[in-house]
ROVEX-686672 format. One record per residue (C-alpha): x, y, z; residue in one letter. Coordinates in steps of 0.25 Angstrom, whole numbers. Example, Ala and Ser with C-alpha at 12.3 -4.5 7.8 and 13.67 -1.06 7.14 Angstrom:
// ROVEX-686672
atom px 49, py -18, pz 31, type A
atom px 55, py -4, pz 29, type S
//
This chain:
// ROVEX-686672
atom px -102, py -59, pz -73, type M
atom px -108, py -72, pz -68, type T
atom px -107, py -78, pz -54, type L
atom px -98, py -89, pz -60, type F
atom px -88, py -80, pz -68, type D
atom px -74, py -82, pz -64, type G
atom px -75, py -95, pz -57, type Q
atom px -62, py -103, pz -56, type I
atom px -59, py -114, pz -66, type G
atom px -46, py -122, pz -64, type G
atom px -36, py -126, pz -74, type D
atom px -46, py -135, pz -81, type N
atom px -59, py -127, pz -78, type G
atom px -67, py -120, pz -88, type P
atom px -58, py -108, pz -88, type N
atom px -45, py -116, pz -91, type A
atom px -44, py -112, pz -105, type A
atom px -46, py -97, pz -102, type Q
atom px -36, py -98, pz -90, type R
atom px -25, py -103, pz -100, type K
atom px -26, py -90, pz -107, type M
atom px -26, py -82, pz -95, type A
atom px -13, py -74, pz -90, type P
atom px -3, py -83, pz -82, type L
atom px -7, py -76, pz -69, type A
atom px -22, py -81, pz -71, type E
atom px -18, py -95, pz -76, type R
atom px -9, py -97, pz -63, type M
atom px -19, py -92, pz -54, type R
atom px -20, py -103, pz -43, type P
atom px -33, py -111, pz -42, type N
atom px -31, py -116, pz -27, type T
atom px -26, py -112, pz -14, type L
atom px -15, py -122, pz -16, type E
atom px -10, py -115, pz -28, type E
atom px -11, py -101, pz -22, type Y
atom px 2, py -95, pz -18, type S
atom px 4, py -85, pz -7, type G
atom px -4, py -79, pz 4, type Q
atom px 0, py -89, pz 14, type E
atom px -4, py -80, pz 25, type H
atom px -18, py -82, pz 20, type L
atom px -19, py -95, pz 14, type L
atom px -9, py -104, pz 22, type G
atom px -15, py -115, pz 31, type P
atom px -23, py -109, pz 42, type G
atom px -22, py -95, pz 36, type K
atom px -35, py -86, pz 35, type P
atom px -38, py -86, pz 21, type L
atom px -35, py -101, pz 19, type R
atom px -44, py -104, pz 31, type V
atom px -55, py -95, pz 25, type Q
atom px -54, py -103, pz 12, type I
atom px -54, py -117, pz 18, type E
atom px -66, py -114, pz 27, type R
atom px -73, py -108, pz 15, type D
atom px -76, py -95, pz 24, type D
atom px -85, py -87, pz 15, type P
atom px -80, py -73, pz 20, type T
atom px -77, py -63, pz 10, type S
atom px -63, py -58, pz 9, type M
atom px -53, py -48, pz 3, type I
atom px -40, py -51, pz -3, type F
atom px -30, py -39, pz -2, type W
atom px -17, py -40, pz -8, type G
atom px -8, py -35, pz -20, type P
atom px -11, py -39, pz -34, type P
atom px -7, py -53, pz -39, type G
atom px -7, py -60, pz -25, type V
atom px -19, py -70, pz -28, type G
atom px -31, py -63, pz -23, type K
atom px -40, py -67, pz -35, type T
atom px -34, py -81, pz -35, type T
atom px -37, py -83, pz -21, type L
atom px -51, py -78, pz -22, type A
atom px -53, py -88, pz -34, type K
atom px -47, py -100, pz -26, type I
atom px -57, py -97, pz -14, type I
atom px -68, py -97, pz -24, type A
atom px -64, py -110, pz -30, type E
atom px -61, py -117, pz -16, type R
atom px -74, py -112, pz -10, type T
atom px -82, py -116, pz -23, type K
atom px -88, py -102, pz -24, type A
atom px -91, py -95, pz -37, type S
atom px -81, py -84, pz -40, type F
atom px -84, py -71, pz -46, type I
atom px -73, py -61, pz -49, type E
atom px -76, py -47, pz -48, type F
atom px -67, py -35, pz -52, type S
atom px -69, py -22, pz -44, type A
atom px -63, py -15, pz -56, type V
atom px -74, py -20, pz -66, type L
atom px -87, py -22, pz -58, type S
atom px -97, py -12, pz -51, type G
atom px -109, py -13, pz -43, type I
atom px -118, py -19, pz -54, type K
atom px -108, py -31, pz -56, type E
atom px -107, py -33, pz -41, type I
atom px -122, py -34, pz -39, type K
atom px -124, py -44, pz -51, type Q
atom px -113, py -53, pz -45, type V
atom px -120, py -52, pz -31, type M
atom px -133, py -56, pz -37, type V
atom px -127, py -68, pz -44, type D
atom px -119, py -72, pz -31, type A
atom px -132, py -71, pz -23, type E
atom px -139, py -81, pz -33, type G
atom px -127, py -90, pz -32, type A
atom px -127, py -90, pz -17, type S
atom px -142, py -94, pz -17, type R
atom px -138, py -106, pz -25, type M
atom px -127, py -110, pz -15, type G
atom px -116, py -105, pz -23, type S
atom px -105, py -96, pz -17, type R
atom px -98, py -84, pz -23, type T
atom px -85, py -78, pz -21, type I
atom px -84, py -64, pz -27, type L
atom px -70, py -60, pz -30, type F
atom px -68, py -45, pz -31, type I
atom px -55, py -41, pz -37, type D
atom px -50, py -27, pz -33, type E
atom px -61, py -25, pz -23, type I
atom px -55, py -12, pz -18, type H
atom px -60, py -6, pz -32, type R
atom px -75, py -7, pz -28, type F
atom px -80, py 5, pz -22, type N
atom px -88, py 6, pz -9, type K
atom px -102, py 4, pz -16, type A
atom px -97, py -8, pz -24, type Q
atom px -91, py -15, pz -11, type Q
atom px -104, py -12, pz -4, type D
atom px -111, py -20, pz -14, type A
atom px -104, py -33, pz -10, type F
atom px -107, py -32, pz 5, type L
atom px -121, py -38, pz 6, type P
atom px -117, py -50, pz -3, type Y
atom px -104, py -52, pz 6, type V
atom px -112, py -51, pz 19, type E
atom px -123, py -61, pz 14, type R
atom px -112, py -71, pz 9, type G
atom px -118, py -70, pz -5, type T
atom px -103, py -69, pz -10, type I
atom px -90, py -71, pz -4, type R
atom px -82, py -58, pz -8, type L
atom px -67, py -59, pz -11, type I
atom px -61, py -46, pz -14, type G
atom px -47, py -43, pz -19, type A
atom px -40, py -30, pz -17, type T
atom px -26, py -24, pz -18, type T
atom px -30, py -13, pz -9, type E
atom px -32, py -12, pz 6, type N
atom px -46, py -17, pz 9, type P
atom px -47, py -8, pz 21, type S
atom px -47, py 4, pz 12, type F
atom px -54, py -2, pz -1, type E
atom px -65, py -11, pz 4, type I
atom px -77, py -6, pz 12, type I
atom px -77, py -9, pz 26, type G
atom px -91, py -17, pz 26, type A
atom px -85, py -26, pz 15, type L
atom px -71, py -28, pz 21, type L
atom px -78, py -32, pz 34, type S
atom px -84, py -43, pz 27, type R
atom px -72, py -49, pz 21, type C
atom px -59, py -55, pz 26, type R
atom px -46, py -47, pz 20, type V
atom px -34, py -56, pz 16, type Y
atom px -21, py -49, pz 13, type V
atom px -14, py -56, pz 1, type L
atom px 1, py -54, pz 0, type E
atom px 10, py -52, pz -12, type P
atom px 16, py -65, pz -17, type L
atom px 31, py -67, pz -14, type S
atom px 41, py -67, pz -25, type E
atom px 45, py -81, pz -22, type E
atom px 30, py -85, pz -23, type M
atom px 28, py -78, pz -36, type I
atom px 41, py -84, pz -42, type T
atom px 36, py -98, pz -38, type A
atom px 22, py -95, pz -45, type L
atom px 30, py -90, pz -58, type L
atom px 38, py -103, pz -58, type H
atom px 24, py -111, pz -57, type R
atom px 18, py -102, pz -68, type A
atom px 30, py -104, pz -77, type L
atom px 29, py -120, pz -76, type T
atom px 14, py -122, pz -75, type D
atom px 10, py -128, pz -89, type E
atom px -5, py -128, pz -86, type T
atom px -7, py -113, pz -81, type R
atom px 6, py -107, pz -82, type G
atom px 18, py -105, pz -92, type L
atom px 23, py -119, pz -92, type G
atom px 19, py -122, pz -106, type A
atom px 29, py -111, pz -111, type M
atom px 41, py -119, pz -105, type K
atom px 48, py -107, pz -100, type L
atom px 58, py -106, pz -88, type T
atom px 61, py -94, pz -80, type A
atom px 74, py -90, pz -72, type E
atom px 71, py -89, pz -57, type N
atom px 75, py -75, pz -57, type D
atom px 65, py -71, pz -68, type A
atom px 53, py -77, pz -60, type L
atom px 59, py -70, pz -47, type T
atom px 59, py -57, pz -55, type L
atom px 45, py -58, pz -59, type I
atom px 41, py -62, pz -45, type A
atom px 48, py -50, pz -39, type S
atom px 42, py -40, pz -49, type Y
atom px 28, py -45, pz -47, type S
atom px 28, py -39, pz -32, type S
atom px 20, py -51, pz -27, type G
atom px 10, py -50, pz -39, type D
atom px 9, py -64, pz -44, type C
atom px 0, py -60, pz -56, type R
atom px 10, py -50, pz -60, type S
atom px 21, py -61, pz -59, type A
atom px 13, py -70, pz -68, type Y
atom px 11, py -60, pz -78, type N
atom px 26, py -57, pz -79, type A
atom px 29, py -71, pz -80, type L
atom px 20, py -73, pz -91, type E
atom px 26, py -61, pz -99, type V
atom px 40, py -67, pz -96, type A
atom px 36, py -81, pz -101, type A
atom px 31, py -75, pz -114, type Q
atom px 44, py -67, pz -116, type L
atom px 52, py -79, pz -113, type A
atom px 44, py -88, pz -122, type S
atom px 44, py -78, pz -134, type S
atom px 59, py -76, pz -133, type A
atom px 60, py -92, pz -133, type Q
atom px 52, py -93, pz -146, type M
atom px 60, py -82, pz -152, type A
atom px 73, py -89, pz -149, type G
atom px 78, py -78, pz -140, type T
atom px 74, py -84, pz -127, type G
atom px 75, py -98, pz -119, type T
atom px 62, py -99, pz -113, type G
atom px 67, py -94, pz -100, type I
atom px 61, py -82, pz -92, type I
atom px 73, py -75, pz -88, type T
atom px 75, py -63, pz -79, type H
atom px 76, py -54, pz -91, type E
atom px 63, py -60, pz -97, type V
atom px 56, py -58, pz -83, type A
atom px 61, py -44, pz -82, type K
atom px 55, py -41, pz -96, type A
atom px 42, py -47, pz -92, type A
atom px 41, py -39, pz -80, type L
atom px 44, py -25, pz -85, type Q
atom px 40, py -18, pz -72, type Q
atom px 38, py -23, pz -57, type R
atom px 24, py -24, pz -52, type V
atom px 23, py -14, pz -41, type L
atom px 12, py -15, pz -30, type L
atom px 8, py 0, pz -29, type Y
atom px -4, py 8, pz -29, type D
atom px -3, py 23, pz -28, type K
atom px -16, py 24, pz -21, type T
atom px -17, py 11, pz -13, type G
atom px -11, py 4, pz -1, type E
atom px 2, py 1, pz -7, type E
atom px 5, py 15, pz -9, type H
atom px 3, py 18, pz 5, type Y
atom px 11, py 6, pz 9, type N
atom px 23, py 10, pz 1, type L
atom px 23, py 25, pz 6, type I
atom px 21, py 20, pz 20, type S
atom px 34, py 11, pz 18, type A
atom px 41, py 23, pz 12, type L
atom px 38, py 32, pz 24, type H
atom px 41, py 22, pz 34, type K
atom px 54, py 18, pz 28, type S
atom px 58, py 33, pz 28, type V
atom px 54, py 34, pz 43, type R
atom px 62, py 22, pz 46, type N
atom px 75, py 28, pz 39, type S
atom px 76, py 17, pz 29, type D
atom px 80, py 23, pz 16, type P
atom px 81, py 10, pz 8, type D
atom px 66, py 6, pz 11, type A
atom px 61, py 20, pz 9, type A
atom px 68, py 20, pz -5, type L
atom px 62, py 7, pz -8, type Y
atom px 48, py 11, pz -5, type W
atom px 49, py 24, pz -12, type L
atom px 54, py 17, pz -24, type A
atom px 42, py 7, pz -23, type R
atom px 33, py 19, pz -23, type M
atom px 39, py 26, pz -35, type F
atom px 39, py 12, pz -43, type A
atom px 24, py 11, pz -40, type G
atom px 22, py 25, pz -47, type G
atom px 20, py 33, pz -34, type E
atom px 19, py 48, pz -36, type D
atom px 32, py 54, pz -32, type P
atom px 26, py 67, pz -26, type L
atom px 18, py 58, pz -17, type Y
atom px 31, py 52, pz -13, type L
atom px 37, py 66, pz -11, type A
atom px 25, py 70, pz -2, type R
atom px 26, py 57, pz 7, type R
atom px 41, py 58, pz 8, type I
atom px 40, py 73, pz 12, type T
atom px 30, py 68, pz 23, type R
atom px 40, py 58, pz 28, type M
atom px 50, py 70, pz 30, type A
atom px 40, py 77, pz 38, type I
atom px 35, py 66, pz 46, type E
atom px 47, py 57, pz 49, type D
atom px 60, py 66, pz 47, type I
atom px 54, py 79, pz 52, type G
atom px 64, py 89, pz 59, type L
atom px 74, py 78, pz 61, type A
atom px 78, py 81, pz 46, type A
atom px 69, py 93, pz 41, type P
atom px 77, py 93, pz 28, type E
atom px 70, py 80, pz 24, type A
atom px 57, py 88, pz 21, type L
atom px 65, py 98, pz 12, type N
atom px 71, py 86, pz 5, type L
atom px 58, py 79, pz 3, type C
atom px 52, py 92, pz -3, type N
atom px 64, py 93, pz -12, type S
atom px 62, py 79, pz -17, type A
atom px 47, py 82, pz -20, type R
atom px 52, py 94, pz -28, type M
atom px 62, py 85, pz -35, type A
atom px 50, py 75, pz -38, type V
atom px 42, py 87, pz -44, type E
atom px 53, py 93, pz -52, type F
atom px 61, py 81, pz -57, type L
atom px 51, py 70, pz -57, type G
atom px 55, py 55, pz -58, type S
atom px 65, py 49, pz -56, type P
atom px 73, py 61, pz -50, type E
atom px 62, py 65, pz -41, type G
atom px 60, py 51, pz -36, type D
atom px 75, py 51, pz -32, type L
atom px 73, py 64, pz -24, type A
atom px 62, py 57, pz -16, type L
atom px 71, py 45, pz -14, type A
atom px 82, py 54, pz -8, type E
atom px 72, py 61, pz 1, type A
atom px 67, py 47, pz 6, type V
atom px 81, py 42, pz 9, type V
atom px 85, py 55, pz 16, type Y
atom px 72, py 54, pz 25, type M
atom px 76, py 40, pz 28, type C
atom px 90, py 44, pz 33, type L
atom px 85, py 57, pz 40, type A
atom px 83, py 58, pz 55, type P
atom px 68, py 56, pz 58, type K
atom px 58, py 64, pz 67, type S
atom px 43, py 64, pz 67, type N
atom px 43, py 73, pz 79, type S
atom px 36, py 85, pz 72, type V
atom px 26, py 75, pz 65, type Y
atom px 23, py 70, pz 79, type M
atom px 22, py 84, pz 85, type A
atom px 13, py 89, pz 74, type W
atom px 4, py 77, pz 76, type G
atom px 3, py 79, pz 92, type A
atom px 1, py 94, pz 90, type V
atom px -11, py 92, pz 80, type K
atom px -17, py 82, pz 90, type D
atom px -16, py 92, pz 101, type D
atom px -22, py 103, pz 93, type V
atom px -34, py 94, pz 90, type E
atom px -35, py 89, pz 105, type S
atom px -33, py 101, pz 113, type T
atom px -40, py 115, pz 115, type R
atom px -37, py 125, pz 104, type Q
atom px -30, py 135, pz 113, type E
atom px -30, py 150, pz 108, type P
atom px -16, py 155, pz 104, type V
atom px -9, py 161, pz 116, type P
atom px -10, py 177, pz 116, type L
atom px 5, py 178, pz 115, type H
atom px 6, py 170, pz 102, type L
atom px -5, py 177, pz 95, type R
atom px -3, py 187, pz 84, type N
atom px -7, py 202, pz 87, type A
atom px -8, py 210, pz 74, type P
atom px -19, py 219, pz 79, type T
atom px -21, py 229, pz 91, type K
atom px -33, py 221, pz 96, type L
atom px -25, py 208, pz 97, type M
atom px -14, py 215, pz 104, type K
atom px -24, py 221, pz 114, type Q
atom px -29, py 206, pz 116, type L
atom px -14, py 202, pz 120, type D
atom px -12, py 195, pz 107, type Y
atom px 3, py 192, pz 106, type G
atom px 6, py 197, pz 121, type K
atom px 17, py 190, pz 127, type G
atom px 23, py 185, pz 114, type Y
atom px 38, py 183, pz 115, type K
atom px 46, py 185, pz 102, type Y
atom px 56, py 173, pz 102, type A
atom px 66, py 181, pz 94, type H
atom px 68, py 191, pz 105, type S
atom px 73, py 180, pz 114, type E
atom px 88, py 177, pz 114, type A
atom px 86, py 162, pz 112, type D
atom px 74, py 164, pz 103, type K
atom px 65, py 157, pz 113, type V
atom px 54, py 163, pz 122, type S
atom px 47, py 157, pz 134, type D
atom px 33, py 160, pz 127, type M
atom px 23, py 148, pz 126, type D
atom px 17, py 146, pz 113, type C
atom px 7, py 136, pz 116, type L
atom px -7, py 138, pz 122, type P
atom px -7, py 137, pz 137, type E
atom px -14, py 123, pz 137, type S
atom px -3, py 117, pz 128, type L
atom px 9, py 123, pz 135, type L
atom px 20, py 113, pz 136, type G
atom px 15, py 104, pz 125, type S
atom px 26, py 98, pz 116, type R
atom px 23, py 91, pz 103, type W
atom px 36, py 91, pz 96, type Y
atom px 47, py 82, pz 101, type H
atom px 59, py 82, pz 93, type P
atom px 68, py 70, pz 90, type T
atom px 83, py 68, pz 91, type E
atom px 84, py 65, pz 76, type E
atom px 91, py 74, pz 66, type G
atom px 89, py 89, pz 66, type L
atom px 78, py 87, pz 76, type E
atom px 88, py 83, pz 87, type K
atom px 93, py 98, pz 86, type K
atom px 79, py 103, pz 86, type L
atom px 76, py 95, pz 98, type A
atom px 88, py 101, pz 105, type A
atom px 83, py 115, pz 101, type R
atom px 69, py 112, pz 106, type L
atom px 75, py 108, pz 120, type I
atom px 83, py 121, pz 120, type E
atom px 71, py 130, pz 116, type I
atom px 63, py 123, pz 127, type R
atom px 74, py 125, pz 138, type K
atom px 74, py 140, pz 134, type I
atom px 59, py 142, pz 135, type R
atom px 59, py 134, pz 148, type D
atom px 70, py 143, pz 154, type S
atom px 62, py 155, pz 150, type K
atom px 49, py 150, pz 156, type H
atom px 56, py 147, pz 169, type N
atom px 62, py 161, pz 171, type K
//
């Protein structure tokens, strides 16, 4: 790798011939901000990234966003616009040795007045030591670092490096925007597929755009396959040179799903599922559950999380929800997919429709807080076990009142340490079965109070 490897060449530049042989997504890569589509919240007039580029602000930056939204393209455009040497570095293929060599080259170029942009794709894949290696060069301004990541920088980039960079969040491209880009690629005779003289049904391009999940690269790849299918059919006399809905569907095979079972999207989706259940929205909950299944999530992980929802959010308002979730887990283990998946869907819908209560969840948290923050009182003598003669001589168990000996099964005996007498952590709701439990609790307290007052 040399300092000038990877520099940008336009359509007539030294890499033009090579570019014509490249995949469609590479050939259609924008060369200027004017060609760039999307990210208006960053690149519109007066927006932060646009201002930074126009002022030639040398601050390093991190582009955070899903695949295919233009992170690499934007870095190359910035290098071209600021007339900087561009080095593209892959965190998958490079180590400390390569990093140090690039830094030496960049320092030499800096002394000669040349500026260097170091673009690191998938920067989150570098470990702490590798990321540390960039720090002195970023601080001295030897390089301008632009990192691209699909993962949350807060978790994946070391704090020292993150504090020296501006983080820009790139958003998935809309279906309308991707459809327009596909139209452009189909008619562009210089960089696109225009030389093939193909046309496309509008719903075919819309289908490709919808299946791409905001990933422009994926959409271009699918269009290229669809164009090859349509062209081959035309040459064989079985097609008309039109990319139809059926041709597009054949090219797609399977929807692109933005999902990482260990990354942020995993936690975003399970959060959406949990909050939809809590908000009693069965349609939304089923959607998020299906998204996680389609992304390849472990059904047993989902069973555990759904059981947790029954405990936290349904509680004693509908205690049978916990039994239903355990039954669904057993179905997953016993039947596998797809029947086990359906059992989880049934549990999710039931919990959405069930009455909600987090009273025990809140009471448990409050009790634990008090256990941590108050003196650890000894157990009152009347509640202690007295299996030996010595313990009885020490008054263990003295004054204990056996509730079953009471007509109403409630004694006036206090069961908390003296310093906590009167404390109440559990406050039942008026939802579902808990409404009856609340009434019973009021009755018990009345009985106990009446006996205390005698």
